[in-house]
C-alpha positions, 0 to 999 in steps of 0.5 A, spaced: 390 534 577 389 530 584 395 533 587 391 540 587 384 537 588 387 534 594 390 541 596 384 544 595 380 538 599 385 539 605 385 547 605 378 547 605 377 542 610 383 546 615 379 552 613 373 550 615 375 546 622 379 553 624 372 557 623 369 552 627 373 553 633 373 560 633 365 560 633 365 556 638 370 560 642 366 566 641 360 562 643 362 560 650 365 568 651 357 570 649 354 565 654 359 568 658 357 575 657 349 573 658 351 570 665 354 576 667 348 580 664 343 576 668 347 576 674 347 583 675 340 585 671 340 590 676 346 595 674 343 599 668 349 603 665 354 598 668 352 593 663 353 598 657 360 596 655 358 588 656 352 590 652 356 592 646 361 586 647 355 582 646 353 585 640 360 585 637 361 578 639 355 576 635 356 580 629 363 576 629 360 570 630 355 571 625 360 573 619 363 567 620 358 563 620 357 566 613 364 564 612 363 557 613 357 557 609 361 560 603 367 554 604 361 549 604 359 552 597 366 552 594 366 545 597 360 543 593 362 546 586 364 541 581 371 541 579 373 541 572 376 534 571 380 531 565 377 527 560 378 520 560 382 520 553 386 526 555 388 521 561 390 516 557 393 520 552 398 523 557 399 515 560 401 513 553 405 519 552 409 518 558 410 510 557 412 512 549 417 517 553 419 512 558 422 508 552 425 513 548 427 519 553 427 516 561 430 522 564 425 527 561 420 521 563 423 522 570 421 529 570 414 528 568 413 523 573 416 528 579 410 532 578 406 526 581 410 525 586 411 529 593 418 528 596 419 521 592 412 518 594 405 519 593 401 522 599 394 520 600 390 523 607 384 521 609 378 525 609 372 527 613 368 523 607 372 516 608 376 518 601 383 519 600 386 525 597 
């Protein structure tokens, strides 16, 4: 469960970072186009393609901002966690299994480890997953 939560959190964080970078790039392009239009305000029909590009970039930015909002909503959704009694049952079952069938217990434990280690990664909110 923790691994799935970690993957979900890292995935959302990476996706948010990717989208934020795209928005920043688009805003820079919008700024350049606006400056170009302001510098060439008297050239009417020559600015039509520039205005079309500007409009397309603004639509892209709005779409990315909406996607960022959806990601934030997804991150705020509660995650179903096992009840304390369920966790206790798994721990005691594992303890029993270690005493009776160590090979099978190792296989159960393997689900909790990644390449032989437990990996904790720092998150933006100063927690580790």
